MARPA-741243 format. One record per atom (N, C-alpha, C, O, CB): z, x, y. Coordinates in pm, whole numbers, plus 50000, padded with zeros to 5 digits. Glycine has a CB too. Layout:
N
ZXY...
//
This chain:
390
478685022233572479055012533505479725000933568480675003433643479695017233420479374988433547480024978533616481774977133603482374986233547479304966133568482374967833644483614968333658484134961933513485154965033450484024961033792483054951733477483484945033364483174954533231483874953233130482754930833360482184963533236481954974533147483284985433141483624990833036480584981933200483804987133239485024995533237486084988633176486794994233093485454999833369486284975833214487464969333160487214965932984488174963932910487704954633258486034965632946485784964632819486134976932734486804977032631484504961332808485564986832797485714999632730487315004832719487815011732630484805010232814487924999432832489565002632826490214992732738491274996032684490335001632977489704980832717490284970732630490204974432490491094972632407489634957832648488884980432469488674985532319489534997432292489944998332176487134989832289489885006932376490585018232365491935015032325492535020632233490525025632481492495003832416493954998132392494074991732245495134992832183494334986132509493064985432194493044977732090493184988031980493814983831883491844968732085492745000631973492935010331871494285014831871494695019931767492035021531884495035014031965496245020831977497395012231913497675001631968496495024032125498065016031804499005007431723500105005431824500744994831823499545014331579500335014331905501555014531983501445002132091502464996832134501735029632057500304998232127499794987332209499834973832133500524964232168498354990632254499024974032023499114962031933498934965831798497924971631758498124951431964500034962031719500034967631587499044960531496498394951331547501424967031528498854963431376497924956331302498354943331267497544934131257497584962931190499794941431245500264928831216500194917931344500164905731333501674930831165500184924631447500184915931568498684912731599498344902431656500934923231696497984920431565496504916031568495964904431482495094896231515495714927331529496664905231360496444895331253497134881431323496494871031340497224900631097498234883031351499024869031397498194862931517497994850831529500734872131456497764871631596496894868131741495544863631676495034854131735496624883231865494904867731578493734863631519493894848431456493134839031480493354874331412494974848031374495424834531331495684824831428495194813731408496534835231258496494826831551496604819131653495384813431704495254801231712497204825431742494424821831742493324818331798492384808531698491714799131740492684831231840492444811431593491514806331492492254790931481491624780431465491454816731335493474791831490494204776731461494184768931579494344756831565495814777431416494004774131712493964766531836492324762531820491944750931839494484776331988491544771631791490044766931802489604755031701488674747431728489074779831771490344754331587490264745331493490814730231559490164719831556491104751131369491924731631608492534720231633491884714331759491744702131765493974722331642491464722731869490914719232005489294718432001488684714832102491414730732115488644721831887487404725431894486484711031948485334712431990487024731631746487044699731943486114689131989486434685832124486094675332178486154676631904487184696332186487434693232339487234706732416488194714332421489024687132369486254709732467485984724632519487134728332636487594739632653484304725732589487474717132710488314720832826489694724832772490334733832826488434708832930490174717832660491454720632592491274735632529492164744132536491784708632473490284737432479489994750732399490064764632506490574775532481488314749332324489334759932638489384769032746490764770932792491234781932821488554764832856491414759332798493084762032860493834770532768494574779632805494074747232874493604767032642494464772832534494124787832544495054795932553494174766232381492814792232542492394805532537493044814232656493534825432640490854805532541492964807332777493474813332904494974815532886495434826632915493184803833032495694806732843497114806632807497654820432731498554827932767497344793932712496714821532601497164829832517496624845632562497134856232527496724824632377495614844032639494854855332707496014861232816496364873032817493314849332790496484852132895497524856332999498684862932929499064873832973498054843733083499294857432826500484861832766500174875932695500894885932689501024850632664498914873832644498594889432571498604900432679499094911732670496964890232493498014895332772497554905832903498914910032955498994921832989496564897733044499864903632965501224908233045501824915832919502364926332953502364894033115501874913432797502384922832698501684934632696502324944932716502384917532569500464935332674499584948632673499794955832779499984968032769498144946932670499804949632893500094957833043501434963933049501584975033101500044947533179502464956732994503674962133004503814974132907504454983832948504654951632982503294974332785503344984332684502364998032746502615009832726502734977132534501444993532809500365003832845501045009932956501005022232965498854997932885501625003433038502735010733165503625019833097503785031233141503854999033254504215016032997505245023232945504765037332874505305048232892505965013932848503835035132806503075046932760502635056632874502875068732880501845042232685502055050332947501415058733084502745066433146502655078433169500655046433222503895059733169505055065133216505415075833149505575086633206506015056933216505615073933003506125083532920505225096832929505755107932923506205077732779503805094932945503005105932944503505113333094503765125433096501305101132930503585106333194503865112533313505095120233331505185130433399503825103733403506085114233263507395121333264507405134633172508085144733193508525111033213506575132733075506415144932998505775156633085506265167833095505545142032872504725152733138504035161733214505065168233355505095180033390502635153133259505645159433403506795162733505507655173933439507845184933490507785149033541508115170033329509205178833241508615192833231509245203033256509485172533077507325192533190506665205033147506595214433268506865226433263505195202233088506205207833377505925214533495507125219233553507075229133627505215206633586508375212633526509625215433602510295226533523511265232633567510595202233618509735229033404510555241433333511635235133252512305243033185511295252333445511975220333242513165216533182512835216033028511905209032986513695202833243513605223432948513385224832803512935211732729513445200732751514655229932740511985214032645511655202932565512635196232493513465203632439510785206132482512765184032477513775176432403514985174332493516025168832459514205183832271514705179332612516165176032701516305159532741517405154532761516135185732867515145152432749515075139532750514015134732683513005141632673515105135232864514085120732621513175116532551512505103532628513135096432707513755114232417511215101732595510505089032663510835079132599511295081032487509065088532671510705066232647511005054532584509865049932495508685050232527511345044632682510445044932361509225043032272508475030532329508985022732409509665040932109507285029432282506315017332352506885004932283506654994932351504455018832318507485002632184507864990632138509254985132206509814974432180507964992131992509704996232312510784991932365510774980832484511744974932531511355003032402509274979632522509104971132619508644957232568507994949332636508224977032710509024955332451508734943232379509054930532436508494919932410509344943632263510024932632517510664918832550510204915132694509874922632786512374919232542510294900232687509684891932793510784883232857511164873932786508524882932734511384884632984512414875333021511644859833074510584858633134513364883333149512394851233039512034838933100512584834933230512664823433272512304829533017512974846433291513634843833435512334846833509511244844333457515074854533485512464853033653511314855433734510204862033691510294868333586511624861233831509074861833757507704869233706507884882233707508694888033779506434866833787507084887833623507104903433581505904907833636505094912433555507144907033418505604907733745504344912633799504464927333859503494934033895503844902733909505684930933863505944945533911505274956533857505354958233736507204949033893504554965333935503984976233884504864986133804504424993133713503394982333989506194986033846506984992933764508154985133688509294982733729507475003233841507524981533556508274973933476509844980033458510124991933445507494972933344510744969233459512104972733439512614981633316513704987133311512754960733435511684981933221511924986733095511615002733104512075010433020511034978732987510825006933209510345020133202511345029333273510945036133368508955021033264512535030133234513495039733270513035054333249512795057433133514705037233193512835064933358512435076633314513405086233258513045097633231511825081933407514605082233240515565089433163516335082133068517565082633075516405095533244515785075632982516625068532876517765076132821517675088032789515805064632762518855068832808520125077432739520115077032591520775068432532521625071532782519445085332531519545085532379519915098632315519365103732217518235081532321520965103532386521435117332329522765117932284523255128932262521325128132427523455107432268524965110932239524965112032089524315105232010526105099132293525965123732059526265128231918527335121031865527785124231755526575142531906527815111731930528965102231907528775095831782527635095931734529105091732015529895089231708529675080431606528865068131627528475064631738530825077131564528625061631517527685050731541527875040531657526945034931716527635043431425529165038831680529585027731774529185033531921528825025932010531295024031758529285047431941529205052332068527785054232099527015061832041529985064432085527495045632211526025048732245525825058432352526805061032423525295036432286524635064632376524465073832506524795068532623524935056532642523165078132529524955079032722525205077432852523965072532925522945079432923525715089732904524005060432993522675058033085522735068033202523785072033252522585041933150521545071533239521545082533346521895078033486522425086133562520175088833353521635065933523521685062033654522925051833699522855040833753520365055833680524035059233657525205052133676526055058233800526095070333818525995052333543526665050133873527305055534002529025057233935529635049133865527075042134160529415068933979530965071033951531955061334008533015065234056531395084234003531645049834003532865041734069534055042433978533995047733868532515025634096535295036034034536485034533932536335022733858535835012933912537875034033998536695022433746536475010133658537004997133728537914997633810537235012033517536474987133697537254974233741538014966533641537524965733528536344964533798538884961933660539774953533592539474939433577539294934333688540934954333650539354931533485538884918733482539944909133558540944913133619538614914733334539614898133546540444886633628541894885233532542044889033416539434869233636542744879433608544214879633533543994870933432543134862233440545554874933620544684872433337544714866033206545684855233188546804857533232544964875533106545464843533132546574832033152547514836133061547204845632989546144816333124548774830133045549754833232953549284826432823548214820332817551154828733001550114827732719549694825532591549514808932573550374801232528550774832432491548504806332608548074791832594547834789132440547434798632373546684788732683548014777832381547814774232262546254772332241545584766932330548624762532237545694776732128544234773632086543804759732084543664754531973543984778431952543554752132197543344739332194541694738432216541094747332277544274731932302541044726932160539704726632201539224729932334540084728632421539294715532179538004734032375537794737332498537814725532608537934728932726536614744132495537704711832575537594703332686539194701232726539434694032823536724689132647540204706832659541594703832713541914712832810542174708932923542644704132613541944725932776542264737032886541164749232848540994753732735544054743132875540554752832951539644762032936540224776632960539424784733007538564758433023541314780332938541954792932972541544800832822541064795132724543804790933014541854815032833541744821132713543024823332626543904831532654541144832832739543034815932527544274817132441544064830732365544904839732375544464803932334542914832132289542624845532217541314848232267540644840732337542674845432051540954860532221539714868232264539024871532125539434866532020540074882432356538044879632131537174882132033537504894831967538124902932036535884881832083537204898331842537544907931750537054922031832536244921931925536784904631597537664933531780537334945231864537244956731742538064956631650538584948531993536214965931750536254977331675537074986431717537404986931836535164982531662537524995231623538585005031659537755016031729536865021031660539465010531528537885019831831537235029531919537455042631865538595044731824537705028832059536535052631856536715066931809538105072131892539035077731834535225076931847538105069732021539255076232088540115063132121539675051632130538805085832229541275066832135542425056532172542025049932322541895057432419544045065032181541845036632332541675031232461543045026632502544005026132425540625019932464543045023032646544175020032710544845007932638544135000132575543865017832852545975006332646546534993232571547124985232673547574974432632547664996132456547254987732801547554978332889547174980633022546654991533047548774976132883547344971433123546764974733256547554986833331547064992733427546794961333347548724989433281549474999133362548935013033325549515023033368551054998033336547835014033246547455027433197546465033233316545715042433285546675026533039546435028333452545795033233541544575027033569543855031933656545695044533520544155015133497543075009033553543334999633689544304992133702542505001233443542465001233773542514994833914542464979233893541554973733833541215000034011543514972833948543444958433947542934951934075543474953534184544774953133917541794944034053541144937034181541554922834192541854915434099539544937134178541524920134320541744903134347540614895734266539434898834280541554898134526540994887034191540174878034124539674867334209540444861334284540834872634015538154863934200537554854434269538234839534240538714837334129536104855334235538244831134329538784816734301538024809634205538574801934127538824808234423536654811834206535824804834123534764813234075534314822734138535324793534186534304808733939533564820333872532594809033822532914798433769534444831433748531254814133852530024803233811529374810933674529334823233665528624801233959528944802733581528294805533465527034811733506526264806533586528114793633379526804824533442525494830433468525104838133365525964844033300525434838133585523834839133335523294847533225521924852633235521154847633318523344840433107521584861633163520154867233171519714864133022520454868332933520054884733217518604857532990518094855932850516694861432831515744857632899518094841332810516614869632743515264877932718514584873832563515194874632456515674896032724513544870532576512904865832461512064877932380511694888032439511964853932508511814875832249511044886632177511674899032184510914908732184509694888532229512984901432191513724913532198513444923732097513364935432135515054910532192513274921031972512924932431880511394928031813510974916631795514224934531754510794939431787509444938731728509464930431601510494929831535508904952731697508384924231565508494915431447509034922431319509854917131245507134909631417508514934531299508894942931194510444946131216511154945631116507964956031191510934949031323512394954731330513324941031309514484941631269512744963231492512634928731343513614917231306513464914631167514494911131110513384903931386512504915331103512314914930948513294924530892514094920130809510784919030898513354936430924514264946730867515884943330899516784946830823513824961630931516054936931009517434935931051517914923830958519014924430904517614933231218517194914430942517304900330865517504905230716518434900830648515804889730881516744913030674516714917430506518064925630502518914923130417515184928830448518234935630600519484943230583520724934930593521714939130535519554954130682520804923030665522044915230681522154908630536523194909830470521974903830812521004901130486521424892730371521564903030267522194898430172520394880730329521224914530250521524924430132523024929430137523494936230045520494937830140523754925730248525134930730267526184919530276527264921830331525214939130394525924908330227526724897730224528194901130190529094897030263526154888430133528454908630080529804912630047530554921430155531774923230154529754920029917529754926430244530404935330347531024926930468531644932730556529304945730405530834913130470531334904730568532804902730553533194903030436530634892130565533704900830643534904898730632535314886030750534614882730846535604912930645536534880730717536924870930802537014874130964537734883231005538184866930751536304866831043536514870631183538074871831236538874863331197535764860031266538424880531309539954881031374539604881131514538464882831557540974895031334540724879131585540834878031730541764885031770542424891231685541024865931779542094886231913542794892431979543934884732049543554876932136542034898632050545214885632028546104877732104546274880332242545714890332286547284878232051546994872532324546924874932462547544887832500547194893632602547534864332533548484892532416549114905032455548374917232416548814928432440550434905732400547154915032349546314925932334546204931532213545474941232191546624934932412547044924832109547234928731961545954924231891545524912731906548574921531891545374932531819544214929931745544664924431597545834923231561543314943331739543554921531522543694918831371544684905831362545754905631302544364932931284544084894731436544884882931433543934871031366542934868031431545424879431588544134864831254543234854831194543744841131237544874837431204543174856031036542944833831309543404820631351542154810631342541224809031422544034821531504542414804331221541284794431189541114783031287540034777131289541504788231054542174779131373542134768731460541434774131590540974765931669543554763131484541344787031612540654792731723539144797931692538194796031768541514804231774539094803231594537814809131544537554809631406538494812731333537694821731584536334806831352535974806431224534544810631190533604803231218536224793931181534354824031121533104829331107533384841431029534564844231008532384831631238532494848730984532644863030920531844872731001530924869431075532124863730766532314885930981531654894131069531454908430982532204910330886532524895331212530604916831012530184928230949530054940631079529354939031179528694924330866530764950931054530774959131160529674969831163529384975331268532034964731167529064972831046528184983131030526814977031025526434968830942528514991130910526104982231129524574977231148523784987431090522574985231079524074974931305524304999631045523215007930987522395013631107522865015431220522274999130885520965016531063520115022431169519645011531273518955014931370518845029431103520034998531253519704989331342520374989031478519904983931579519854978131283521674995831464522564996231595521935004331695521975000831813523995002131572521235017231651520595025231732519375019431817519135021731935520235035431654518605010831720517605003531768517924993631882517374994131992517074997131663518694986231852519434975131960519904981832069519474978232179520714967031904520844992432061521404997932164520535003932275520755001932395522205006632114519405012232221518515017332298517665006332362517235008732475517785026632225517374995332310516574985932373517444979732486516894975732589516034975432271518824978832470519614972632568519684983032703519654978932819521094969332502519784996032666519775005632761518575004132862518635004932985519765018532692517405001732780516055002932855516054988532959515354989333060514585003132728516674978232941516614967733007517994965233100518074955633177516294957432910518924973633085520154971833152520154972433309520904964933372521024981833101519284981633375519064980533513518644966333555519174961333655518044990333555517744959733486517024946833514518114937133499518354929333591515744943633416518794936833392519954926433369520934925933468521144915433528520694928833246521694938633495522694940033609522264934933725523014927533790523054953133637520994938133767520284932233883520174917633895520454912634004519004937033887519774909933794519814895933781521124890033797521334880633873519294892133659522144896533716523444891233730524324892533856525284885533886524104896133633523764903133924524354906334051525634916034054526514916934140524724893434112525464923433926526554932033890526174946433932525024950433913526874931033736527014953233983526814968934002526844976733895527744976033813527754974734082525844985133886525814996433777527035003233753527755006633846524865007133809527325005533627528425013033584528365022633488527425020933410529255005833546529055032233466529045042933338529545036933216530705033133199529975055933361528585036233130528875030933010529525039732905528925049332856527745025832963530735036432872531465048532792531335045832619531455054232530533295049132844531085032432606530795029832456530235015732454530485007232539532165031132356529405014132341528914999032314529484994332171529185000132067527144998032311530304983732178530584977632054529564970031995528924962832072531634970032064529284969931882528364959531806528864954031685529744960431627527074965231768528494944031640528784937431498527834925931478527204920331568530344931531484527784923031348526914911831318527964899831270528914902231196525754916231198527674887131320528384876931298527524866431225526374864431262528944872631418528114859131111527554851231035528214838431038529264838130974527454856530918527854827331101528434813831112527694805531025526464804431021528444808231253528674798930946527934788230850528744774730872529484773530970527974792830675528574765130783528824752430802530254749030843531184750530765528464746030689530434744130977531794741631016532354751431110533284749231187532634741130901531664763331098532254777631187531984773431339531074766431383531254794531148532954779331402532834778731583533634788731633534294796031558533414764131664533624789831755534604799231823535094790431969534294789132062533754815631858536404785231975536924780532086536834788432209536624800532206538104777932062536994781432322536864786932467537574799232486538774798832461537384777132572537024811232529537634824032550536894831832643535874826532689537784831232429537224844632685536394854632748536704866132667537574865932579536644856732901536024875932695535844889632615536514900532675536614911432618534384893932603537024897832799538084911032852539464905832859539964896332799537734917533017539994914332948541484911732936542324923932965542144931633059541844906832795543414924932857544244934832878544184943832732543474939532642545704928632921544804953932716544834962232612543684967032556543084974332635545454957332526543044965332430541974971232379540674965932422539634969832368542094970932251540694955832529539564950132555539514950232711538694943332771539474936532487540344957632770540264957832915539264962432981539054957533092541144963632963538454972132932537344978833000536064972532954535014978132987537344994132972536024962932890534744955532856534244949932999534994944833082535014942632739532674952033015532184947033127531044937033110530834928033191531824957533206530284939232993528984930432982529014927732828529264936332743527464938433037528704914132804528654907232679527064906732629526194905532716529314892232699526774907532518525334903532470525404897532344526214901432261524364915332459524594888032322524504880532195523054879532149522274872732215525104866232211522614886332031521304885132013521034875531896521624877631790520734898331995520304866631905520324855731783518924860031683517834864931712520154837331857519524855531552518474858831466518764849731331519914846031311518424875331440517724846431240518014836331136516924834631059515794834631109518424823731185517114833030943515954828430830514904819230866515284809130926516564821530713513724820330844512774810730859512394801030743512154806130633511694817330897512334789730754512544780830869514174779730892514974781030800511834765830838514504777531014515884775431054516564763030975516154751530977515904772931210517704767930904518344756130819519724752730890520574746730824518624760730651519944755731001521354751231072520974744631213519974745931282522464765431101522104737331229521924731731368523504735831438524494740131378521524712831362523344732931576524734736631632524854751231670523864758531664525844733431529525894755231703526284768531707525574772531846524894782731846525824777331570525674765631953525374766332080526284776132163527474776632135525404753232129525834782832251526454791232340526694784432464525724782432537525704802932361527874780332500528184776432628528944783532726530084787232698528694766432617528424785932839529144795032947529564785733050528774778633112528194806933013530854785833068531734775633161531784781833294531804794033308533324772933108531804772033405532124774133528533574773533517534064766133432531484765133622534444781633608535774783133603536484782833723535844787033819536054793733545537774778533747538574778333878539814785633823540334783733713538904762233947540234795233932541384802233890542714794733942542944792234061541294816933941543474792033843544844784633865545994795633810545734806333756544904768633770547234790633836548374797733818548454802533682549004813333664549484790333853547964795733573547744800633447546584809633400546554814633287547724790533380545664811333489544554818533470543384811033492543564801233563544544823933348542114813033449540944806133453541004794533376541544795233265539894813633416540454781933423540424769933365538934764333388538404764733499541554761033424538314759133277537024755433293536984742433395537824733433394536404752833149535994743333470535714729933553535244718933505535244708433569534904731233646534714720333370534154709633281532624710433284531994702333216534644695033326531954720133362530524721733371530384734533299531264743133288529914721833520529104734933247528694745233169527174748633152526404739733189529234742633050526674759233106525324763333087525374764232936526264769832874524884777133165524214757432879524184757332746523144765132690522104764032754524114745132704523074773932577522084782832526521934779032395522904780632321522394797032539520644773232338520634769932213520064784132143519294791832201519774756232192520544786132016520044797931942518574797831934517954787931895520614798531803518014808631970516354810631946515994823231881516484833631925515504810632086515164823431779514844833431691514454847431795513514846431873513554827531589515144858531787514784869431848515034869931998514284876232072513504871331819516004863932038516384861132182517904867132187518824865332107516274843632223517884874732307519184879632330519714873432479518934869732567519124896332326521004872932488521664867232613522644877332671523564881232599522424853632582522514881232784523614888332857524704881132958524294872033031522924898132935525694883932962526674878833068527974885233088528484891732998526984865533043528504883733195529824891133224530994887833133531274876133108530284888033364531714898533080532714895732983533934885333021534714879832943533254908732948533864884333153535034877033221534674860833205535584852533214535194882033394533534857333185533034843833174533824836233065533814841132952531504843933142534484825133087534664816132970533704809632897532974801832959535364807232999533534811132776532404805832686532914802532553534064805832522531244816132670532204796532475532514791232336531374789132256530274787532310533234778732340531504788932126530314786232032530784772731953531754771931878530004800131920529924762631986530044748631929529964749531769529394759131715528814738831990530434741131708530544741531561528994739331508528174731931563531634729231504528754747731384527644748431324527564739531223528554737031155527404759831287526294733431200526034724531090525074731130991523904733031025525464711231140525534735030864524434741630766524704734730634525514739130552524564759130749523934722930617524264715830493524224723230364525084720630280523404704930479523164733530336523134740930224524354749930192524614753330076522014748430233525154753830309526214762230289525874777030239526724785830224527064755430197524604778330217524264792030182524254804230289523884802830405522974791030127524654814930239524924825930344523484828230398523434829730520525664840630279522284828830330521074831130400520834822430496520114826330587520044831330322521324809930501520894798230597521814798930725521804789730807521074783030521522604810030740523564810930849522884811630981521684813631000524454822730832523894809731077523604812931214523804828131239524974830431269524484804531307523174836731237523324853431249523074856231397522114852131462522124862931148524144864231445523824871631566524454885431562525454887831495524284864031690523744895231646524434908631680525014907031806524264906731904523514920931683526144906031820526934905631935527834918831986528294926231898527784894631910528064921532111528754932432134529004932732286528724923732365528044944132079529594945132314530134946332466529914959532506530044969032429531704942932489529574960532635529474973832698530754976932769531284968832845528294974532795531194987732746532464991432809532255002332928531615012732919533444997232697532944997533040533215008633137533865021733094534075030633177534035003633236
//
């Protein structure tokens, strides 16, 4: 057989496997090709360029998923030959490699999503995610010193953290202050804004189910709370934050947490952070409607948030999008006597459907005001946001 015949036969086999391309994805791809052909039919060069671009994107996605399936099969064979009991470890689902980062190219023959030992085994309550396998037993690191009780002013006045984000009640009691044995490290004089952004984080069906689940539970959302500088939770401050949150994600929490674990090594590497043992993952759904915002803050500090290390924000909304604003701004900051203060420069991330952002909890950040003329709950800016704890 010629090389082309071999590739054609292999492509036909992949097309028949719904873990590689689902029926819905094939329909969407067919529609995209037909539309592009109709638009550029008068210009063969344009049509050729469009086809090449689509082919390249499809090829990268198919290659990632095929590598994951192949890797899963190899892991199963290794486990079978080594005598490890069946079910001791699970292979990564094929749709876990759905995400594509807009960061550097992904041509590596070992995609970062292919962790041979995905941590999917924890019997803990819903908030507790399974332990990742490749974690070094380093002592936990405490975040930068917190500023004193600054008043909740707009972000341009003082960039220090007057209040922090709400916290779920952990199944076990967490440390209430830095005196609990957490090691204090010297804080850097300057902190630069940095993040990792991944597109198409969930499969289309998973995204649809999450949105439907959220819209059906409007009554479960409550007013967002914040944490005071002293570490006390359950504080409502409309001058600092306005939105609503729901703590129960149902089955969607497990899907999102497993997907986060699959990309965690890649994310930490790109952020220049050392791997750490994850003791717990907090998750919540936030709904931001007309006029809602969150002034400058960071997500770690003392008390119940002392062990937070990594923040994630997953964006989703109804189609078409009926809100504006709600941008995530990550600030560069300098350390001063009262704590970290914004330098006035920042990185802006505009909410995009099915996109997730990761950044260190110590970064100063804010959510700009949302404009939603309809004021309808279904038209809100939705996020699944949370934190990985050491």
